[in-house]
N, C-alpha and C positions, 0 to 999 in steps of 0.2 A: 760249279755246275754251269754248263753251257747248254742252251736250248734255242733252236730256231723253229718257230711254228708259223703257220699261215692261217689267217681267219678265212671264213667263207667268202668275204668280199675281196680277197686278194692281198690284204694288208699282211706284211710279214712282221713278226715280233722277235727280236733278238734279246735273249736273256742271259745274264751272267750273275749268279747269286754268290755274293761274297759275305760270308757270315761274320767275319772278324772286324768289319767296319760298322760305323753307325750312320753312314750317309748312303744316299742313293742318287744316281744321276739318270736322267731321262732325256732322250733326244728324239724328236720327230723329224725324220729325214725324208726329203722329197727329191726324187731324181729329176731335178729341174734347175737349170742355172742359165748363165748367159749363152751357153752353147745351144740351148733350145730356141734362142731368139733369132731375129734377123735385123737388118739395118733400120727397119721402121719401128720396131718395138724394143730395141736394144736397151737394157737396163730395167725392164719391167719386173724381172724376177727379184732383183735387189729392192726395187720400189715396193713390191708386195711384202717382202720381209719387213720393211719399215712399217707398212700399214697395218700389219697384224698386231702391232703394239699400240695402235692409236685408239683402241676402244672397241668393246663388243656390246651386244645387247644387254649384257649382265654386269660388265665392269668398265669403268673409265680407264683411260690410258694410265693414270696414276695408280688405280687400284690393281691393275695387272701386275705391276712390279712391286707395289707396296705389300700386297698380300703374301708374296713370296719372301720379300726382304724382311718383313716383320717377324717371320719365324726363323730368321738367320740364313735363309736360302739365297740363291742366285738364279737369275733367268736372263737369257741372251739369245742371239741368233747370228748366223752368218750365211752369206751367199757366195758360192764359188762358180766355176765354169760349168760344173756338171751336177751340183747338188745344192739344196738349201736345207739348213738344219736349224730348228728351234729347240733349245735345250735349257735344262735347269738342273740344279743340285740342291737337295734338302736333306734334313735328317730323315731317317727311314720312317719315323712316325708321321711325316707330312707328305708321304708319297702320293696319296690320293689327291691332295690339294694341288700338287704340281701337275698331275695328269689332267685334273679338271681344268686348270688354267690353260694348258696347252690345247686341249680340245675346244675350249671356249674361243680361243684366239682363232683356231682353224675354221670352226663352223659358224661362229656368230659375229665375226668382225663386221662393223657397220660400213666401212669404206665411205665415210662421210665426205661429201664433195668439198666442204670447207677444209677438212683435215688433209685431203689430197692436195689442195693448192698450197697449204702451209708446208707440207712435206716436200713438195717440189723445191721450195726455197732451201730447205735443209740439205737435200741431196745435191743440189747445184753447188752449195758451199762445200760439200764433201768432194765433188768433182774438182772444184777449184783448189782444194787442199791437196788432192792427188796430183794436180798439175804442178804444185809447188815442191813436190818430192821427185827429184830426178830418177831415183831408183824405181818408183812406181811408173813413171812415164816410160822408162826404159823397158820395164817388164811387158807393158802393152805393146810397145814397138817391136820387141823381140818376138812376141807371138805373131805379129803381122809378118815379120821377116821369115819365120819358120813355116807358117801355115797359110800365108797369103790371105785370100778373101773368104776362107772357110769360117763358119760361125764360131769355131773355137778361138779365133783371133779377136772376137768382139770384146770390148772392155766390160767388166762386170758391172760397173757403175752406169754404163750407158753414156750418152752425150747430153749436153745441155739442151739441145734441140729435141731429142727423143723424150727426155724427162718432161719437158714443158708440154709435150703433146699428149701425155697420158690422160685418159678419161675414166670416170667411174665404171662405165659400161665395158670398156676395154679391159680393165683390171678384173672385174667380176667374171667376164668371159674367159680370161686367161686362167684364173684360179679354177674354174669349173673344168677346164680342159686338161690341165697338167697336174693340179693338186688332187690326185685320185689315189685310192688305196693301192691299185696295181703298181703305181710308181713309188710307193712309200714303204718305209720301215720305221717301227718304233723300237729303239734300242734302250734297254734298261740294265744298268750295272750297279751293284751295291747290295745292301741288306734288304731283303724282302721275302715274303712268303710266295713261292712260285705259283701255287694254285690260286692264291688270292689275287696276284697281280694279273694273271691271265683273265680272271673274271672282271677285273677293273678295266682292262683294255677292251674287252668285249662290250662292257657296259658303255664306255665312252666313245669307242670308235667302231663298234660292230655294225652300225647302221650307215656308215660312211659309203657313199656311192655317188656316181655322176653319170648322167645320160650323154654328156659330151666328153668322150675319152680320147686322149692323145697319148698312147703308150710311147715312152721315150725310146728312140732309136738314133744312135749317133753315127755320123759319117766316118769314113776312113781317109782323112786328108793326107795328101802327099807332102813329104818334107821338101821344102823349096830352098833355093840358093839366092836369097835376097840379102842385100846389105843396105840398111836404111839409116839415115841420119836425121835427127830432129834438133833444131837450133834452140838453145835456151841460154839466157844471159847468166851464166854461172862460171865459177872459177875452174872447177874440175871437169874432166871429160869422163863420162860414165859409159862403160863398154860392156856388152853382153855378146858372147860368141856361142853359137849353137851347133851341137853335134847330135846326130840321130840317136834316139834312146829306145826305151822299151815301153810298150803299152801296159796299163795297169792290169793286174790279175795274172800276169805271167810269172812263172818261177824264175825266169831269167833276171828278174828285177833284183834278186838277192846278190848274185855275183856282180851285177853292175853297181849296186850300192857299195859293195866291198871295194871295187875298183875306184869308185868316186871318192871314197874316204881316203884311199892312198894318194890319188891324184890331186884332189883339191878340197877335201872335206873338212880340214881343220888346220891348226897351227903347225902340225908336224907333216903336213902334206907336201908333195913335190912343188906345187905352185907357190904356196906360201913361203917355203924355205928358199926356193930359187929366186923368186921375183921380189918379194918383200925383204926377206932376211939377208940374202946374199947381195942383191942388186940395189935394194932400197928405193925402188922405183914407184912404190905405191904403199898405201896404208892398209887397204882392204883388197883381198883377192881370194876367191873361193869358187867351187863348182857345186852344182846341185842338180837333182833330177826333177823333171816334171812328167808325171805319168797320168795318162788319160785313157779313156776307152778308145781302142784302135790306133793309138799313136802315143808318142812320148819323145822327150828330148833331154839331153844333158847340156846345161848352160854353164858357161864360165863368166863370172862377173869380176870386174875391177873398176875402181875409180882412181884417176890419176891426173897429174899435170899433163895437158895436151902435148907438150913437147916430148913426152916419153912414149907417146902412142905407138909410133912405128916400131920402136925398139921392143916394147912390151908385147905387141902383137907378134913380132918375129920370134921372141922368146917363148911365148905360149905355143905357137905353132911348132916350134922346135921340140918343146917338151911333149906335145901330143904325138909327134912323129917318133920320138924316142920311146915313149910309153907303149906304143903299139908293138914295138919289137923287143921290148924288155921282158925279162922273165922274173917271176916272183919266187923267192926261195921258200922252202917248206916252212921255215921258221917265220918268215914274214907273212905267209898265208895264214898260219896258225894265229899269229897276233892280230891280223886283220879280222879274222873271224871273231875273236874274243871282243874286239872293239865294236864290231857290228852287233853282236849279241848284247853287249853291255849297253850300247845306245838304245837298243830296242826295249830291253827290260826296264831300264831307268825311265823310259818314256811311258811306262804303264803303272806308275806308282800311285795313281788316284783313280777313283771311280769314274771321273769325267773322262780321263784318257782311255779307260777300258770301254766306256760307252761309245766314244768316237771311233775307236778301232773296230769294235763289233758292228756298229751301225754302218760304217762305210763298207765293210766287207760284205755284210748282208745285202746292202743296197745294190752294189755293183757285181758281186760274185754269187749271190744267193747262198752263201755259206758263212760260217764263222771260223776264222783262223785262230786257234788257241795259241798261247805262247809256246807250247811244246811243238806245235806244227811249224812255227816260224823257226825255232831253234834247230829243229831237225833239218829244215831246208838249208839253213846256213851251214850246218855241220857237213852236209853232203857236197858243198862246193869244193871242187878239185881243180887241178891245173887245166884239164880239158875244158871245164866250164869257163874258166878265166879266158882261155884262148878263143873259145867259140864266141863269147860275148864281145871280146875286143874286135872280132871280125865284123860284127854287125853294128858296132857303135863307133869306137875310137878310130877304127881303120877306115871308116867312111870320111873322116876328116872334118874340119870345121866348115859346115855348109852355109851358115848364115851369121850375120852380125847386126848389131844395132848400136847406135852411138847417140848420146844426148849430151849437149854442151854448147859452148860458144862456137867452136870450129873443130874440124877434123879433116885431115888430108885423106879423103875417101879414096881417091884414085890410087894412092900409094898403098893404102890398106887393102884395097881390092887385089892389087897385084901380089901382095904378100900372101894373102889367103888363097888366091887362085893359083899361085905358084908360077905365074907367067906375066909378061909385060903387056901382052895383047889380048888376054882373055877378057870377055865382056861379062860383067855381073850387073844385074839390075841395081840401080841406086836411086833413091828419092831423097830430096831435101825438103823438110818442113820448116816453116818459120813460126815462131811463137810470139 
C-alpha cells in the first residue's frame, strides 16, 4: 500500500506499508543541501546535519544514538547537493521511539556554542580526508567543469574557511529559513498501522511551522565546456569526462540509464571491455549519471598511468562517436531492459531502500513511483526512445573534463576532445 498525504502545515508524508516484514524505516527529508548555499555559507547544510546529533533539550548526543541502538535499531543522516535526510530503522514495535527521536533532533537541538566549535574541528578533518581521496577531489572538480560558478558546483562539505566562520546565530537562522514543513517529506516504509502512523506524525510534526520561510527553488545552469586540472602528488592520473545528461524527474532518464549500462555501466560494458580488457590501459573505468533539478550529466571515470592519458582519451572519444551512430539489436535491447529492471528491483530489497526511493520521489516530484510504474516505463523503451536520447546526450559529445594527479598534457587532451589543434577551451591549473 502506497499513500502520499499532506498535513495542514504543508508537510508531505510518504507511506508504504509492507506487512510481511518486521522492521520499519523512517526518513525525515528536507529539500536543502549545498545547492541552497553560496560561497559565504558553503557547507552549512552539512554542518547542521552534524549538529542535530550533538544533543537536544531532552537527550544528550550519546542518548540520541544509544536509545535507538539499544533496541537493535540504526540512526544516521546524509547531506547531498539538493537534500538532507535524517533516517533510522527499527523493529516495528519501536516506530514511535524513532519518530520521537527524529522530531526531538529537529525541534529541540541546542546548538551549543562549545559543541559548534568542537564540530568545526571534526568537519575540517573530514574535509582533509576528502582531499586525500583523488576520486572525491575529482568529483568536485568535475562539477566545477560542468556547471562553473553555479551553486550546484559548491562542495557539500564546504571549505575550511567557511566552516570556521559558522556561528550559532547563523546556524539557527538557516534552520528556521530552510528547515520548514513546506520543504520537507517524512517517508516511512515497513510494517505499521497506517491510521496510527498518520496520528503519530500529526502529533510529533503537526505544529511545525516557521515565520522565516525560504521555499527551495533551484536554478537552471548551463552545461559548460571547461577542462580543469588539479595537481596532486599521486601515482595515478584520475580523469572524469562530462557529457550532457537528463534532469531528474524526466521519463527520458530510463532510456539513458539503459544506454549508460551498455556503454560504461559494468564489466560487460563497451568501455570496460575495450579499454581495460582489450587494451589493458587501466584498472577501473565506468560511466554514471548525475541527475538534479533542471540539469544532469553523464560522466566517464578512469584512473590510469599518466603515460596512457592521451591514448585512453582518444579511445574513449572514439567509442563515444561510434556509440552515437551504432544501432542496438532487438535482442540486445531486450537484454538491456532486463538488466535495468533487475538492477532496480534488487535495489529495493529492504525497507530502507524503499524509504529512500519513496522519500526522494515525494520530495522532488510530489508523487511516489511504485515499482510497477518504473517497470512499465522501462518496458516502453523502444528504438525511437534510444535514438532520441542519444541526440540530446551522447551526440553532444564530451563537453568537459577534469584531471587530478601529478601532471597531465592538458593542451594535447584539449585538442583531442575539441577535435582541432587551434580550438580554445578554458583550462585552469590548481596546486595542492
